[in-house]
N, C-alpha and C positions, 0 to 999 in steps of 0.2 A: 196675272199678278196685279195688285192694286197700286195706286199712286204712292201711298205711304211706303209700301214695300220697295217700289222703285227708288224712292228718295233715300231710303236706308241703304240700299245697295250702292247708290252713287256716292253717298257720304262715306261709306266704308272704303270704297276704292280711292276716294280723295285722301282719306286719312292714311291709308297704306302708303300712297305715293309721297305724302308729306313726310311720313316717318322715314321712308327710304332716302329721301333727299337730305333730311337732317342728319341721318347716320353718315351718309356720304360726305356731307360738309364737315362733320366732326372728324372724320378720318383724314380729311384733306387739309387740315390746319397747316398753314405755312410755317416754316422754321427759319429764324433769322440767325445770321452769324456776324461775328465782329471783324471778318476779313474784308478785304477790298472787293471781294466778289459780291455783287448786288444780291440782296436777299430776294428770293423769288418763290412764288407758289409752286410747290412740287408738281411735276408733270406725272400724272397717274397712268399714262399709257405704258403698259408693261408688255415686254416681249411675250408673244403668245406662248403660254405654258409656263412662264417663269413664276407665276403665282402658285405653281405646284411645289415650289421650294419654299418651305417655311423655316428652315434651319440652315444657316450658313456656318460652317466650321473651318477656321483658318489655322492650319498647323504650320508653324515656321521653325525650321531647323537652322543649323549654322554652317556657314563657310564651305560651300562646295560650288564649283563652276559646273556648267552644263556638260562640258567635255569630260570632266573628271568622273561623272556618273553615267552619262548617256552618250559619250563621244563615239561609241561603237554600236549604238542601238540601231537596228535595221530601219532604214527609211528616214532617220533623223538627220538634221544638218550637223554632222559629226566631224571628227578629227580628219583633216585633209591627209591624203597620202603624201609620203615623201617629205613631210615637215620635219625639220631638225634645228637644233640650236647648239651654239658653241658654249661649252662650260667655261665660265670666266676664271675658274680656279686652276684647272689642269688642261684647258684648251681641247678637251675631248669633245666629240660630237655626241649629243644626247637627243634621242628621239622620244616622243610619247610612248609609254610602255605600260603593260598590264601590271599594276601594283596589287599584290595579294595581301598586303599587310592591313590589319584592322585599324591601326592608328597610323597617322601620316604626319609629315613635316608641316609645321605651322608657318605657312608663308606670310610675309608682311602684307597687310591689306588695309592700309590707310589711304587717305586722299592722294597723297603724293605717290604711293605705290601703284594705285590704279592708273594714274596718268602715265607712269613709267611703263607699266605692263602693256597698256594700249599703244603707247609710243606713236601717236599720230595715226593710228589705224594699222600699224604693222603687226601688232599683237605679238611682240617678240621680247618683251622685257621681263618675263616671269622668272626665268632662271637667274638673271642678273640681280633682280630684286631679292630673290630668296637668299642669296649669299649675304645680304646685308644683316641677316640674323647673327652673323659671326663678325667679330671685330677683325680689323686688318691684321694679317699675319697669323691668325688663329689656325690651328690644325683642324681640318674638317672631319667631323664625325660621320662616318658612312653607315652607322647602324640605323635600323628602321625607326622612323620618327624623328631622326636627326639629320637626315641626308637632304640637302636643298634640292637635289634632283627629283625628289618626290613630287614637286609641284607639277612635273610633267607626267606623273603617273595617272592612270585611270582605273576605275573599277567597272565590273560588269556583273552579269547574273551569277557569277561564282561567289562574289562577296555580298551583293545586294539583290538577291533573287526576287524578293517581294516588291522592291521598287520597279524592277523590270516587269514583274507580273502585273502590277498596277498599270504600267504603261501599255501592256498588251491587252488588258481587260477593260481599260477605261481610256483616259486621255492623257497624252504627253504633250507638253508645250515646249517647243524648241526655240522660241524667241521670247522668253521671259527674262527681263533684264532687271538687275538691281536698280532701284529708283535713283540712287545717287552714287557717284563714284567715290565711295568712302567705306567706312567700317560699320559695325553693327548698330550703334546708337542712332546715327542719322537714318539708316535704313528702316529701323523700327518706327521712327518718327513719321517717315513717309507712309509706312503701312497704316498708321492711324490718322494722319493729318494731311497727307499729300504735300508735305513740306517738312523742312527741318528748321525753319526760321533762319535760314542762312548758315546754319552750323554744319561744317564739314569735318571738324576735328583737327584741321591742319593749322597749327600755330594759334589755336583758340583755346581759351579756358574751358574746362568741363562745365556745362551748364548746370545750374541748380534748380531751375524751373523753366517752364515754357508758357508763353502768354498768347498763343494762337489757338484757334478752335481745333478740336479733333473729333473724330466720328462719334465717339460715345456720347459726347455732349449733345449732338444732334439726334442720335437715337433716343436718348432719354427724353428730349423735348417732345418727341413723337410717340412716347410710350412704347418704344420697341425694346424688348428685353435683351440684355447682353451680359456676358461674363467674360472676364479675362482670367484664364486658368494658368497658374504657374506651377510647374512640376517640381516639387521639392525632393521627391524620391530620386535616387541616383542609380539604381540597378533595377532592371525589369524582372518581374517574377515569371513564372512559367506561362502566364497568360499575356506577357508583355506589359502588364500594368505596373506603373512606377508609383505606387502609393507611398512607399517609404515607411520608415519607422515612425513611432510617435515623436521621437526627437526631431526627425526630418520635418514633420508637419508643423512643428512649432516654429520653424523658420517663417518669417513674416513675408507672405506673398506680396504685400504692399511696399516692399523695399524697392526703391528706385535703383535700377541698374541699366547697363547698356541695352539689355534685352527687354526690360520692362519700364519704359519711360512714363507710363500712365500716372504713377504717383507724383510725378513732377509737374502735373497740370493742376493748378490750384482748384479748378472747378470740380475735379474729381477728389482731390485730397481733402478739401475743406467741407465736403458733403459726406457725412458718415454713411449714408445710404449708398451713394455712388462708390465710395471707397470699399464698401462691403461686397461689391461685385468683383473685386480682384481677389480670387480665392485659390486654394490649393487644388491641383488636378485630382486629388482624391475625391473631391466633390463632383468633378466631371464624370467619373465612372458611375457615381450614384445617380447623377442626373440622367445620364444615358440609359441606365438600366430601368429607371422609373418612367422614362418617356417624357421627361420634363426639361429637355435641353432648351436653353434660351434661343431666341431667334437669330442671334449673332454670337459666335464664340471665337475667341482666340486661345490657342494653347501654346505655351512657351516653356521650355526648360529654364530652370533657374541658372543664374550666371555661374559658370564653372562646372556645369553638369556633364558627366561622362555620357549622358544620353543625347547630348546636343549635336553630336557629330563634329563639333569643333575640335580640330587636331590639338593634341597636347593636354586634353582634359582627363586623361586616364581611361577613356573609353574608346569608341571608334565607330566606324561605319556600321558594323554589325549590331552593336548595342543600340545605336540610334534607330536602325531599321526595325529591330524587335519592339522597341518602345512605340514607334509610330504605328506599326502594325497593330499593337495592342489598343491604341486610340481608335484606329479605323474599325477594328473588330467590335469595340464597345458600341460604336455607332451602328454598325451593321446588325448587331444583335439587339438593338434598341427598338422600341415601338416607333421611334422617330425616323427610322431608316428611310421609309418611302417618301419622306418630304425633306430630305437632307442633301446638301451638296458639300463635299469636303474638298478643300483646296490645300495643297502642300507645296511649299517652296523653301528655299534656303536663303538666308538674309543677305549674304554677300559671297563673293567668289573664293575667299580664303587664301588668295595668292595662287590658286591652281590655274593651270593653263586653260584658256578658251580661245578659239580661233576667230570668233565673230566680233568685228568692230562694232561697239555699241552705237546706236543712233544718237545723235546729239539733239536734244530737245530744248535745252536751256543751259545756263552756265553751270548747273549742278549735275546734270545727268544726260543720258542714262549711265549707270555703271555697267560692269561686266556681267555677261549672261549667267543665269543660274537655272537649275532645273525647276520645272513646274508640272504638277500633276493635278488632275481633277477626277474625283471619284463620286459617283452618284447613281441611284437607280435609273436616272434619266441621262446619264453620260453616254456618249457614243462609245463604241467598243473598238479598241485597237486603233484609235484615231490619233494622228500626230497633227496638232494644231500649229500651223506656221505663222499665225498672226502675231503681231508685236504687242507685248504686254509688259507691264511693270506692276509694282505693288499697288499703284493707284487703281489698277483694274479690279482688285479685290474690293476697294471702296466703291468703285463705279457700279458693280453688280448689286451691292447692297443698297446703294442710293437709288438705283433704277427699280429694284424690287419694292422698296418701301416709300418711294416718292420723296426722297430727301434731296435738298439742294446741294450742289457741289461746293466744296470748300475753297478750292483753288483752280487755276487753269489746268493744272495737271490732272486732277480727277475728272474735271469737266471734259477734257479731250480724250481721256483714256478709253480704250475698247473695253467692253463689259464682260467678256469671256463667255457669252451665251453660245458662241461657236462650239463649245464643248458638249452641248446638250442636244438631244433629239427628243423633244417633248411629245412627239407623235407615238413614240414607242411605249409599250406597257412598262411599268416600273420593274426593273430587273431584281431578281432574288440576290441576296448578298452572297459574296464569295469570301468566306472567312479563311485567311491564310494563317500559317503557323507563326505565332508571335514569339519566335525563338531566334537565337543568333544564327542558326542555319537557315531559317525561313522555310518556305515551301518550294518544291521543285519548279524550275522554269523550263519551258513555258507551261502555263496552266491551260486547260481546255477552254476554248471560247464558249460563251453562252449562245443559245439560240434566241435571237431577238424577235419579240412579237410586237406587232403594231395593231 
């Protein structure tokens, strides 16, 4: 080889290295925030294998405690034996019991109710708080959906077989806590921003807007794609899909509600492009089928939906399970399945009994324990994760994957949920369950995991 050829080879190698460095630098642009947290250059050290996940889907349902759904799940930290409570109305002894009803009593679940339910760690205020739904001297209605004793009821694989199947086939988290000891709106703010701006809802006016950073602002600055899907449909079809009628889809998904606070952030609302990312879940099914899911997705029922599992909305646990199964199936049948992680949780405890005293991390939380599930081709199988999480952990894993700076101390300190994954295993084939009110039989046959 002559000298000119050698020089061309050297120049080519140098050019390639310069290009790679410039690309890396472009991908590592730091993102600033307006919080007290110091802006920092994102750390691009990613947990080994986490880069296999290119699509994060966060599904949040409504108002269920861990014990009310998984309190009798084998191996989980569930309902203690011999626990009982005195009914404040008739002084009878009430124990946690199997509730077979689809819809349940809507227990009080505000800031003051959470503190009373926990009662300094005794976890014995649930029944007393439930009776506050009735005025003094009222005759108690013992029909299903109206009986305060239902806050001590629990469901199992008879009513929610698919949720139990997901726990057996993938990962169940039995120390997932609501981020704040309050109701839905503050919880959803923590889901997006790792704070609620001090809003608890107790003796405070309903906020009209929020002026602190939230995660979509940081994702946008780093050119990470995201959508916030709002389910306007109210009844799942035979595939569990809740597309709804044309009239349903005319409901504005950008309406600010307890469950959808994004429109109350001016940086989203005042930017037509960012506002356009808040879309109907009808678009989610299309995105999944086309293999065009964004890198980060949130899926949320509209306020008042019977699919939300919120008691008193006209639906119930079976409706919500069918709907969530339809969402999971859409992802499993998508070209994006092999690079997706699905996270499912419930936004607050809904007044239902749970026996675990929430850890105290600051003046606002944690709140009472809720169920958590992780579904992915890289998820461990039949694994119960006993590590402590909150909704900030959802933020943490996205921040870690895409090199985004934390917004508050909460998401900075949160565990990132990578415990749920085994990235040494080959991606698992999807397990599509029946997206019906009956669901699929429990238990499903485990998969053979290959490495």
